[in-house]
C-alpha positions as CSV (number, residue, x, y, z in Angstrom):
1,X,30.7,29.1,75.2
2,X,30.8,32.9,75.7
3,X,29.6,34.8,72.6
4,X,32.9,36.8,72.6
5,X,35.1,33.7,72.5
6,X,35.9,34.0,68.8
7,X,37.3,37.5,69.3
8,X,40.9,38.7,69.6
9,X,42.4,41.5,71.7
10,X,45.8,43.1,71.8
11,X,47.0,44.7,75.0
12,X,50.3,46.4,75.4
13,X,52.1,45.9,78.7
14,X,49.9,43.0,79.7
15,X,52.7,41.3,81.6
16,X,52.5,43.4,84.7
17,X,50.4,45.8,86.8
18,X,47.1,47.1,85.5
19,X,47.7,45.4,82.1
20,X,48.0,42.0,83.6
21,X,45.0,42.4,85.9
22,X,42.9,43.7,82.9
23,X,44.0,40.6,80.9
24,X,42.6,38.4,83.7
25,X,39.2,40.0,83.1
26,X,39.0,40.2,79.3
27,X,40.5,36.7,78.9
28,X,37.1,35.5,80.3
29,X,35.3,37.4,77.6
30,X,37.6,37.2,74.6
31,X,39.0,34.0,73.2
32,X,42.5,35.1,72.2
33,X,44.7,37.6,74.0
34,X,47.8,38.9,72.4
35,X,50.2,40.6,74.8
36,X,52.9,42.9,73.6
37,X,55.8,43.5,76.1
38,X,59.5,44.3,76.2
39,X,60.4,41.3,78.4
40,X,59.1,38.2,76.6
41,X,60.2,35.9,79.5
42,X,58.2,37.9,81.9
43,X,55.4,37.9,79.5
44,X,55.4,34.1,79.3
45,X,55.2,33.9,83.1
46,X,52.2,36.3,83.1
47,X,50.5,34.3,80.4
48,X,50.6,31.2,82.5
49,X,49.2,33.1,85.5
50,X,46.4,34.6,83.3
51,X,45.6,31.1,81.9
52,X,45.5,29.6,85.3
53,X,43.3,32.4,86.6
54,X,40.8,32.3,83.7
55,X,41.0,28.8,82.1
56,X,41.9,30.6,78.8
57,X,45.0,29.1,77.3
58,X,45.0,31.3,74.2
59,X,47.4,33.9,75.5
60,X,50.1,34.9,73.0
61,X,53.2,36.8,73.8
62,X,55.0,39.0,71.2
63,X,58.0,41.3,71.6
64,X,57.1,44.9,71.7
65,X,59.2,47.9,72.7
66,X,57.1,51.0,72.2
67,X,60.1,53.3,72.4
68,X,61.5,51.8,69.2
69,X,59.5,52.3,66.0
70,X,61.1,49.3,64.3
71,X,59.9,47.1,67.2
72,X,56.4,48.4,66.8
73,X,56.4,47.6,63.0
74,X,57.9,44.2,63.8
75,X,55.2,43.5,66.3
76,X,52.5,44.3,63.7
77,X,54.2,42.1,61.2
78,X,54.4,39.2,63.7
79,X,50.7,39.7,64.6
80,X,49.7,39.7,60.9
81,X,51.5,36.4,60.4
82,X,49.1,34.8,63.0
83,X,46.2,35.4,60.5
84,X,44.0,36.4,63.4
85,X,41.2,39.0,63.3
86,X,41.4,41.9,65.7
87,X,38.5,43.3,67.7
88,X,40.1,45.2,70.5
89,X,43.3,47.2,71.1
90,X,44.2,48.4,74.6
91,X,47.1,50.8,74.6
92,X,48.1,50.2,78.2
93,X,51.9,50.2,78.3
94,X,53.9,53.2,79.3
95,X,56.5,54.7,81.5
96,X,56.3,57.3,84.3
97,X,59.0,59.9,85.0
98,X,62.0,57.9,83.8
99,X,65.5,59.5,83.7
100,X,66.2,61.4,80.5
101,X,67.4,59.3,77.6
102,X,67.3,59.4,73.8
103,X,65.9,56.4,71.8
104,X,67.5,54.8,68.8
105,X,65.1,56.9,66.7
106,X,66.5,60.1,68.2
107,X,63.5,60.9,70.5
108,X,63.0,61.5,74.2
109,X,62.3,58.1,75.8
110,X,59.2,59.1,77.7
111,X,57.3,60.7,74.8
112,X,58.4,58.0,72.4
113,X,57.1,55.2,74.7
114,X,53.9,56.9,75.9
115,X,52.8,58.6,72.7
116,X,54.8,58.0,69.5
117,X,54.7,54.2,70.0
118,X,51.0,53.9,70.7
119,X,50.2,56.3,67.9
120,X,52.2,54.3,65.4
121,X,50.9,50.9,66.6
122,X,47.3,52.1,66.5
123,X,47.6,53.5,63.0
124,X,49.2,50.3,61.7
125,X,46.4,48.2,63.2
126,X,43.5,50.2,61.9
127,X,43.1,48.1,58.8
128,X,42.8,45.0,61.0
129,X,40.3,46.6,63.4
130,X,38.1,47.9,60.6
131,X,37.3,44.4,59.6
132,X,35.7,43.6,63.0
133,X,32.0,43.8,63.6
134,X,32.5,45.8,66.8
135,X,36.0,47.2,66.9
136,X,37.2,49.1,69.9
137,X,40.3,50.9,71.1
138,X,41.1,52.0,74.7
139,X,43.9,54.4,75.5
140,X,45.1,54.6,79.1
141,X,46.0,58.2,80.1
142,X,46.2,59.9,83.5
143,X,44.6,62.9,85.2
144,X,48.0,64.4,85.1
145,X,47.1,65.5,81.6
146,X,45.5,68.6,83.2
147,X,49.0,69.9,84.0
148,X,50.3,69.7,80.5
149,X,51.7,72.8,78.8
150,X,49.6,73.0,75.6
151,X,52.0,75.6,74.1
152,X,54.5,72.9,73.6
153,X,52.2,71.2,71.2
154,X,51.3,74.5,69.4
155,X,55.0,75.3,69.1
156,X,56.1,71.9,68.0
157,X,58.2,71.2,71.1
158,X,56.8,67.9,72.4
159,X,60.1,66.1,72.0
160,X,62.7,67.2,74.5
161,X,66.1,67.2,72.9
162,X,68.4,67.7,75.9
163,X,68.5,66.7,79.5
164,X,68.8,70.3,80.5
165,X,65.3,70.9,79.2
166,X,63.8,67.7,80.7
167,X,61.4,67.8,83.7
168,X,60.3,64.2,84.4
169,X,56.8,65.1,85.8
170,X,56.0,67.9,83.3
171,X,57.1,65.6,80.4
172,X,54.9,62.8,81.8
173,X,51.9,65.1,82.0
174,X,52.5,66.2,78.4
175,X,52.7,62.6,77.2
176,X,49.4,61.7,79.0
177,X,47.8,64.8,77.5
178,X,49.0,63.5,74.1
179,X,47.2,60.2,74.8
180,X,44.0,62.1,75.5
181,X,44.2,64.4,72.5
182,X,45.2,61.5,70.3
183,X,42.0,59.6,71.3
184,X,39.8,62.6,70.5
185,X,41.4,63.3,67.1
186,X,41.5,59.7,66.1
187,X,37.8,59.3,66.8
188,X,37.0,62.5,64.9
189,X,39.0,61.2,61.9
190,X,37.3,57.8,62.1
191,X,33.8,59.4,62.1
192,X,34.8,61.5,59.1
193,X,35.7,58.2,57.3
194,X,32.5,56.5,58.3
195,X,34.4,54.0,60.3
196,X,32.6,52.0,63.1
197,X,35.8,51.9,65.3
198,X,35.1,53.2,68.8
199,X,37.9,54.9,70.7
200,X,37.9,56.0,74.3
201,X,40.5,57.0,76.9
202,X,40.6,56.2,80.6
203,X,42.4,57.4,83.7
204,X,42.7,54.3,85.8
205,X,43.5,56.3,88.9
206,X,46.6,56.5,91.1
207,X,47.6,52.9,91.2
208,X,50.7,51.5,93.0
209,X,52.5,49.5,90.3
210,X,56.1,49.1,89.0
211,X,55.5,52.3,87.0
212,X,56.8,54.3,89.9
213,X,60.2,52.5,89.9
214,X,61.9,55.4,88.2
215,X,61.0,58.0,90.8
216,X,64.0,59.8,92.3
217,X,64.7,62.7,94.6
218,X,61.8,64.8,95.7
219,X,59.3,62.9,93.5
220,X,60.2,59.6,95.2
221,X,59.9,61.2,98.7
222,X,56.5,62.9,97.8
223,X,55.1,59.6,96.5
224,X,56.2,57.7,99.6
225,X,54.4,60.2,101.8
226,X,51.0,60.0,100.0
227,X,48.3,58.5,102.2
228,X,46.9,55.1,101.1
229,X,43.4,56.4,100.7
230,X,44.2,58.4,97.6
231,X,45.3,55.3,95.7
232,X,43.0,53.3,93.6
233,X,43.2,49.5,94.2
234,X,44.5,47.7,91.1
235,X,41.5,45.4,91.0
236,X,39.2,48.5,90.7
237,X,41.4,50.1,88.1
238,X,41.6,47.0,86.0
239,X,37.8,46.3,86.3
240,X,37.0,49.8,85.0
241,X,39.5,49.5,82.2
242,X,38.1,46.2,81.1
243,X,34.5,47.5,81.2
244,X,35.3,50.5,79.0
245,X,37.5,48.4,76.7
246,X,34.9,45.7,76.1
247,X,32.0,48.1,75.8
248,X,29.3,45.5,76.5
249,X,27.7,47.4,79.4
250,X,24.5,49.2,78.1
251,X,25.7,52.4,79.6
252,X,28.5,52.6,77.1
253,X,26.2,52.4,74.0
254,X,27.1,55.3,71.6
255,X,29.9,56.6,73.8
256,X,33.0,57.4,71.7
257,X,35.9,59.8,71.7
258,X,35.3,60.2,75.4
259,X,37.3,60.3,78.6
260,X,36.6,58.2,81.7
261,X,38.0,59.0,85.1
262,X,38.2,55.6,86.9
263,X,35.2,54.4,85.0
264,X,33.1,57.6,85.3
265,X,32.4,59.4,82.0
266,X,34.0,62.8,82.5
267,X,34.0,66.0,80.5
268,X,37.5,67.4,80.1
269,X,38.4,71.1,80.6
270,X,37.6,73.2,77.5
271,X,41.2,73.8,76.5
272,X,41.6,70.0,76.0
273,X,38.7,69.9,73.6
274,X,40.4,72.1,71.1
275,X,40.3,70.6,67.6
276,X,43.1,73.0,66.6
277,X,45.4,71.6,69.2
278,X,44.4,68.0,68.5
279,X,45.0,68.4,64.8
280,X,48.3,70.1,65.4
281,X,49.4,67.2,67.7
282,X,48.4,64.7,65.0
283,X,50.4,66.6,62.3
284,X,53.5,66.7,64.5
285,X,53.2,63.0,65.5
286,X,52.7,61.9,61.9
287,X,56.0,63.4,61.1
288,X,57.8,61.8,64.0
289,X,56.4,58.4,63.1
290,X,56.4,58.7,59.3
291,X,52.7,57.9,59.2
292,X,50.3,59.4,56.6
293,X,48.2,62.3,57.9
294,X,45.2,60.5,56.5
295,X,43.9,57.3,58.1
296,X,44.5,54.0,56.2
297,X,41.6,51.7,56.8
298,X,41.8,49.3,53.9
């Protein structure tokens, strides 16, 4: 029996795309996989596929809609009812350039799904992770973070309030930048607390998945004209995600609060290493999610 088989992992959006393919890898290394997804029926189909592929039948599907904060809280409550430990959290789920809409919490759908939801989920699960011998968190981002307008964070304008001010791609870039900065600030706070939780982020590359279903107009045309060689095969992306998530490769020893570009440890541009901006983002997001500014680990 694999030495990791008594461990438990949560992966959001594990019913499709990179998430499902990553599950097929980590399910060979971790005994129980809990998948959070919006479509539970689709999740059950994916669970059967993952089990068939790996021989691991311990695949649990729980409802999770990251755009709704009540759904995030309900997911955590349902997970806690399982009385399972938690060793690994992979924040994989997200949306890419959807049409503008406002969530039931009153926030822009894209930033709510890609940043507020994972921020809330992670904070609510820190107590669970802290009990693990080797707790790890992986946050999926994108190299589009480099196009984010950091002044929106400094000026407390990350939540777009009207369709007139909404640019699908710019808002996506900002949400992916938030993922990156969240990783850095979370790790900094965890180190301050003396926690052993390791947090890293990864850009899985340009992968053709259902994420692009919301593309319209020029964006849809531009994507269709992209040459195949610029895309990362989903098997490569998922393999690198699983590698960084599990952290068992010796090359990952001591690596934390870092960014990986398709598996390659990569230094981010200086402006994205600003502690001031990361702290500001944390403060803003704490208010949007009603989470304490201080980490709750016990």
